matplotlib code that plots the C-alpha trace (Angstrom):
import matplotlib.pyplot as plt

x = [1.9, -1.4, -3.6, -7.1, -9.4, -12.7, -15.3, -19.1, -18.8, -20.1, -23.8, -25.0, -27.8, -29.0, -27.3, -23.7, -23.6, -22.2, -19.6, -17.6, -15.4, -11.7, -9.2, -8.9, -6.0, -4.1, -3.7, -2.9, 0.5, 3.7, 7.4, 7.4, 3.7, 0.7, -2.7, -5.4, -8.9, -11.1, -14.9, -17.4, -21.1, -23.6, -25.2, -22.2, -22.6, -20.3, -18.6, -17.7, -16.6, -14.2, -12.7, -12.2, -10.5, -8.2, -7.0, -6.6, -4.8, -2.4, -1.6, -1.0, 1.1, 3.2, 3.7, 4.9, 7.3, 8.8, 9.2, 11.0, 13.4, 14.3, 14.8, 17.2, 19.2, 19.1, 22.1, 20.3, 19.4, 16.6, 14.3, 14.4, 13.8, 10.8, 9.3, 9.4, 8.6, 6.2, 4.6, 0.8, -1.6, -5.0, -8.2, -11.3, -14.5, -17.6, -20.7, -23.9, -27.5, -29.2, -27.2, -28.4, -26.4, -23.2, -21.9, -22.0, -20.1, -17.4, -16.8, -16.6, -13.9, -12.0, -12.1, -10.9, -8.1, -7.6, -6.6, -4.8, -7.1, -9.6, -8.0, -10.2, -13.6, -16.5, -20.2, -23.1, -25.5, -25.4, -22.0, -23.2, -22.6, -19.0, -18.3, -19.9, -17.7, -14.6, -15.7, -16.4, -13.0, -11.1, -10.1, -9.0, -11.2, -8.9, -10.7, -13.4, -15.0, -18.7, -21.6, -23.0, -20.9, -22.8, -24.3, -21.9, -18.9, -17.0, -17.1, -16.3, -13.0, -11.6, -12.7, -11.2, -13.4, -12.9, -16.2, -19.8, -20.9, -24.5, -24.9, -22.2, -23.8, -27.0, -25.4, -23.8, -27.2, -28.9, -26.6, -27.0, -30.8, -31.4, -32.0, -34.1, -36.4, -36.6, -38.1, -41.0, -39.7, -40.6, -38.3, -38.9, -36.6, -36.8, -35.2, -33.9, -33.5, -30.9, -29.6, -27.3, -30.1, -32.4, -29.6, -29.0, -32.7, -33.2, -30.1, -31.2, -34.7, -33.2, -30.8, -33.5, -35.6, -39.0, -40.8, -39.5, -42.2, -40.5, -41.6, -39.6, -40.9, -39.6, -38.4, -41.2, -42.6, -42.2, -45.9, -46.0, -42.6, -43.8, -46.7, -44.4, -41.9, -44.5, -46.0, -42.8, -42.3, -39.1, -38.6, -38.7, -35.8, -35.5, -32.9, -32.2, -30.8, -30.4, -28.1, -26.9, -29.7, -32.3, -30.8, -31.1, -34.9, -34.9, -34.3, -38.1, -39.0, -38.7, -36.5, -38.6, -38.5, -37.2, -33.5, -32.2, -29.4, -28.1, -25.7, -22.3, -21.5, -24.2, -22.7, -19.1, -18.4, -19.3, -21.5, -21.9, -24.8, -27.1, -29.2, -28.2, -31.6, -31.0, -27.4, -28.2, -30.9, -29.0, -26.1, -24.1, -23.0, -19.4, -17.1, -14.3, -11.6, -12.3, -10.7, -8.2, -6.9, -6.4, -4.4, -1.3, -3.2, -5.2, -2.0, -0.4, -3.4, -3.8, -0.1, -0.2, -3.3, -1.7, 1.6, -0.3, -2.3, -5.6, -8.6, -9.3, -12.9, -13.7, -11.4, -13.1, -13.1, -9.6, -8.0, -9.6, -8.3, -4.8, -4.7, -5.9, -3.1, -0.4, -1.4, -1.4, 2.2, 3.2, 1.7, 3.1, 6.6, 6.3, 5.5, 8.7, 8.5, 6.0, 2.9, -0.4, -4.0, -4.5, -1.3, -2.3, -5.5, -3.8, -1.0, -3.5, -5.1, -1.9, -0.1, -3.1, -3.0, -3.6, 0.0, 0.7, 1.6, 0.0, -3.4, -2.6, -2.6, -3.8, -7.4, -10.2, -10.6, -9.3, -7.7, -7.8, -7.3, -7.9, -7.7, -7.9, -11.4, -12.3, -12.5, -14.0, -11.3, -13.5, -15.8, -17.3, -18.1, -18.4, -21.6, -20.9, -22.6, -21.7, -19.6, -20.9, -19.5, -17.8, -20.5, -18.0, -16.0, -17.8, -17.5, -18.0, -21.0, -19.7, -16.5, -15.9, -18.8, -17.8, -20.6, -21.9, -23.0, -26.7, -27.4, -29.1]
y = [23.5, 21.6, 23.4, 23.4, 24.2, 24.5, 24.9, 25.0, 24.4, 26.3, 26.9, 24.3, 21.8, 18.8, 15.7, 15.2, 16.0, 13.2, 15.7, 15.3, 12.4, 11.8, 13.1, 16.6, 18.6, 18.1, 14.9, 16.5, 14.9, 16.9, 16.1, 17.1, 17.5, 15.2, 16.9, 15.0, 15.7, 14.3, 14.4, 14.9, 14.5, 16.9, 14.2, 13.9, 15.2, 18.2, 16.3, 13.4, 15.8, 17.5, 14.2, 13.1, 16.3, 16.6, 13.0, 13.3, 16.6, 15.3, 12.2, 14.2, 16.8, 13.9, 12.4, 15.8, 16.4, 12.9, 13.4, 16.7, 15.2, 12.3, 14.6, 16.8, 13.7, 11.8, 11.7, 10.7, 13.3, 15.7, 14.4, 10.8, 12.2, 14.1, 11.2, 9.1, 11.8, 14.2, 16.6, 16.1, 19.0, 18.1, 19.9, 19.4, 19.1, 19.5, 18.6, 20.6, 20.0, 16.9, 13.9, 14.6, 17.9, 16.3, 15.3, 18.9, 20.0, 17.4, 18.1, 21.8, 21.3, 18.9, 21.4, 24.2, 22.4, 18.8, 16.2, 12.8, 10.9, 11.1, 10.2, 8.7, 10.5, 10.6, 9.9, 8.6, 8.4, 7.9, 7.7, 6.6, 10.1, 10.1, 6.6, 7.5, 10.6, 8.5, 5.9, 8.5, 10.2, 7.0, 8.8, 6.6, 6.8, 5.5, 3.9, 6.4, 5.9, 5.1, 3.4, 1.9, 2.0, 1.6, -1.8, -2.3, -1.2, -4.4, -4.1, -0.4, -0.2, 2.9, 2.7, 0.7, 0.3, -1.2, -3.1, -2.8, -1.7, -2.4, -4.3, -6.7, -7.1, -8.0, -10.7, -12.2, -12.1, -13.8, -16.8, -16.9, -16.7, -19.0, -22.2, -20.4, -18.8, -21.9, -23.7, -21.3, -18.3, -14.8, -11.9, -8.4, -5.5, -2.3, 0.4, 3.7, 6.9, 7.3, 5.8, 3.2, 1.7, 1.4, -0.1, -2.8, -3.7, -3.8, -6.0, -8.5, -8.7, -9.4, -12.0, -14.2, -16.7, -15.4, -17.9, -16.2, -14.2, -10.8, -7.3, -4.1, -1.1, 2.3, 2.7, 4.7, 5.6, 3.2, 2.3, 1.0, -0.7, -2.4, -4.1, -5.2, -6.8, -8.5, -10.2, -12.0, -15.7, -17.6, -19.0, -15.5, -13.2, -9.4, -7.3, -3.7, -1.2, 1.6, 4.5, 5.2, 7.7, 5.2, 2.3, 4.4, 4.3, 0.5, 1.1, 1.7, -1.5, -5.2, -7.4, -9.9, -13.7, -13.8, -14.0, -10.5, -9.0, -5.5, -3.5, -2.6, -0.4, 2.0, 2.5, 2.6, -0.6, 1.3, -1.5, 0.2, 2.2, -0.8, -0.5, -3.0, -4.7, -5.8, -6.9, -10.6, -10.6, -9.4, -10.5, -7.9, -8.3, -7.3, -6.5, -5.6, -7.6, -8.9, -6.7, -9.3, -9.9, -6.3, -5.0, -4.3, -2.4, -0.5, 0.5, 1.7, 3.7, 5.3, 6.1, 7.8, 9.8, 10.9, 11.8, 14.2, 15.8, 14.6, 13.5, 9.8, 9.9, 7.2, 4.2, 2.9, 6.3, 7.4, 4.0, 4.0, 7.5, 6.6, 3.4, 5.1, 7.7, 5.3, 2.7, 5.3, 6.3, 2.6, 1.9, 5.1, 4.2, 0.7, 2.2, 4.3, 6.8, 4.8, 6.5, 6.5, 6.3, 2.8, 1.5, 2.9, 0.9, -2.3, -1.9, -1.3, -4.6, -6.4, -5.2, -5.9, -9.6, -12.6, -12.9, -9.2, -7.8, -4.5, -6.1, -6.4, -2.7, -0.4, -0.6, -2.1, -4.9, -8.4, -8.4, -6.2, -8.3, -7.6, -9.9, -9.0, -7.8, -7.4, -3.8, -4.4, -5.5, -7.0, -9.9, -11.3, -10.6, -12.1, -12.6, -11.4, -10.4, -7.7, -9.3, -9.2, -6.2, -4.9, -3.8, -2.3, -5.6, -8.2, -12.0, -14.2, -16.5, -17.8, -17.7, -15.5, -15.7, -15.1, -13.4, -14.7, -12.4, -12.3, -14.6, -12.9]
z = [-6.4, -6.9, -9.4, -8.1, -11.0, -9.2, -11.9, -12.2, -15.9, -18.9, -18.8, -21.3, -21.4, -23.4, -24.7, -25.8, -29.6, -31.8, -33.2, -30.0, -30.9, -29.9, -29.9, -28.7, -29.9, -26.7, -24.7, -21.3, -21.5, -21.7, -21.3, -17.7, -16.9, -16.6, -16.3, -14.5, -13.3, -10.6, -10.9, -8.1, -8.6, -6.9, -4.8, -2.5, 1.1, 1.9, 4.7, 2.4, -0.3, 2.1, 3.3, -0.3, -1.4, 1.6, 1.1, -2.7, -2.6, 0.1, -2.0, -5.2, -3.3, -1.8, -5.3, -6.7, -3.8, -4.2, -8.0, -7.5, -5.0, -7.3, -10.3, -8.3, -7.2, -10.6, -12.9, -16.2, -18.8, -18.0, -20.8, -19.3, -15.8, -16.9, -18.8, -15.7, -13.1, -14.6, -12.2, -11.8, -12.2, -10.8, -11.9, -9.8, -11.9, -9.8, -11.7, -11.3, -12.1, -13.5, -14.9, -18.4, -18.4, -17.1, -20.5, -21.7, -18.6, -18.9, -22.6, -21.9, -19.3, -21.6, -24.5, -22.2, -20.4, -21.7, -19.2, -19.8, -17.4, -14.6, -11.2, -8.5, -8.4, -6.1, -6.5, -4.5, -7.4, -11.2, -12.8, -16.3, -17.9, -16.6, -17.9, -21.3, -21.5, -20.9, -23.4, -26.1, -25.7, -24.8, -21.6, -18.6, -15.5, -12.7, -9.7, -8.6, -5.2, -6.0, -4.2, -7.4, -10.6, -13.9, -14.6, -17.5, -15.5, -16.0, -19.8, -20.0, -22.0, -20.4, -16.7, -13.8, -10.7, -7.2, -7.4, -8.6, -5.1, -4.2, -7.5, -6.5, -3.0, -4.8, -6.8, -3.7, -2.0, -4.9, -4.5, -0.7, -0.9, -3.8, -1.8, 0.9, -1.6, -3.8, -0.8, -0.6, 1.2, 0.1, -0.3, 1.0, 0.2, 2.1, -0.1, 1.2, -0.6, -3.3, -6.5, -5.0, -2.8, -5.8, -8.0, -5.5, -5.1, -8.9, -9.4, -6.7, -8.2, -11.7, -10.4, -8.8, -10.6, -11.9, -9.6, -6.4, -4.6, -4.1, -3.2, -2.9, -1.0, -0.1, 3.5, 5.1, 8.5, 11.4, 11.5, 7.9, 8.4, 11.6, 9.8, 7.0, 9.4, 11.6, 8.6, 7.7, 8.4, 9.5, 6.0, 4.4, 3.8, 4.4, 2.6, 3.8, 1.4, 4.0, 4.8, 8.3, 9.1, 7.9, 9.9, 13.0, 12.6, 13.1, 16.8, 17.1, 15.3, 16.3, 14.0, 12.1, 12.2, 8.7, 7.9, 7.5, 5.4, 4.9, 2.6, 4.1, 1.0, 1.9, 5.4, 4.2, 6.3, 9.5, 10.9, 14.3, 12.7, 13.2, 16.4, 19.1, 19.0, 15.4, 15.5, 16.1, 13.5, 10.4, 8.3, 6.4, 2.8, 3.3, 0.4, 2.7, 4.5, 8.0, 10.7, 12.0, 8.5, 7.6, 10.6, 8.6, 5.9, 8.4, 10.3, 7.0, 6.1, 9.6, 9.7, 6.3, 7.3, 10.6, 9.0, 6.6, 9.4, 8.0, 10.1, 10.2, 9.0, 6.6, 6.2, 3.0, 1.1, 2.3, 1.5, -2.0, -2.8, -1.5, -3.5, -6.7, -6.5, -5.5, -8.1, -10.8, -9.8, -9.8, -13.2, -14.9, -13.5, -14.9, -18.4, -18.4, -21.2, -23.3, -21.9, -23.7, -22.6, -24.1, -22.6, -19.2, -19.1, -20.4, -17.8, -15.1, -15.9, -16.2, -13.0, -10.7, -11.4, -9.2, -8.0, -7.6, -4.2, -5.3, -4.7, -1.0, -0.3, 2.4, 1.0, 3.0, 0.5, 0.9, -2.5, -5.6, -8.8, -12.5, -15.5, -19.2, -19.9, -16.2, -15.0, -11.5, -9.0, -6.3, -7.3, -4.1, -0.5, 3.0, 4.9, 8.4, 11.7, 14.1, 16.8, 20.4, 22.2, 19.1, 16.6, 14.2, 14.0, 12.0, 12.5, 9.4, 9.1, 5.7, 3.7, 0.7, -1.7, -5.3, -7.3, -10.5, -13.3, -14.2, -17.1, -20.0]

ax = plt.figure().add_subplot(projection="3d")
ax.plot(x, y, z, "-o")
ax.set_aspect("equal")
plt.show()
């Protein structure tokens, strides 16, 4: 049975002491057991947390049931069976308090009950303390669901990510806006509450030439926003880093003359949150596959969710959790009995390659692909508009835009 280790952590504060260096005495790996943990940060809404845990627990339970069935039916020696079909025990590490205390909490859990790797994970804000914990202990962090992974996510040795979230959107926007802004247009960014919105706005500002006239301001009351929008010219650009509840407030405001863009990461690709009066005025930066191209993957995801009696609540989140679990199963099976943390990361890179069918999964992404030294599997986005009569189904304005890294 799935072991739910719901912990608030040991009551400690401060920074991670330098004496905590790898390895711990136990690796979390046994002859017939693999101990894993998933991390949830305290900024996650309770409804999202519940969806995440329901999906992850169902996927792990399914894996354990399948392993037991194969072991009973197998004819090879028990030691070889166990090496390939270890049972997974999953601990749930729910962080509390400020990010500067998370390192202490993570190390306390790992000392108490060591795990082999972090499976999936959930965070709407900072993830840097979790990534640093994994780098320090050389502990794999396997495809967490995040709105804005750390800025150095692509070079983190022991973490694999779906994308860089709002930071990736910002780099795509920088390419799309470069010509417009070079011709004299000004950029205005309206930034909602939360870490991921700020991360996207800062990344976009850093990616543009210093000569661009750019201003960022917090999304505030409709009176202040109305004056800002009405002052914009047709050659300008507006970028919205807004969550669903903030987008709803736009219904009281007229769209500007400027070209408008918005983050689909912050709304989990649920584009119907945009008020009808704005749908013709905005393009979405869309990391996800277009609806007509993902019908097979969507059907697979929905079938899996229905067969496990789960609510269909968030395609992006639930598909990410399912992929993380199934890809870990696939990668471990490909490693046979030669399982180690370093080999897991290297195998994860190698198997999710350009010609791999694994990348065409039930996720919402057009393709997941890694190469040696790349730890973010999505590296571009579409620019789309909400289709007439179907606000949740975008129509592309441009093809896939591959993002460029910011030059130092």
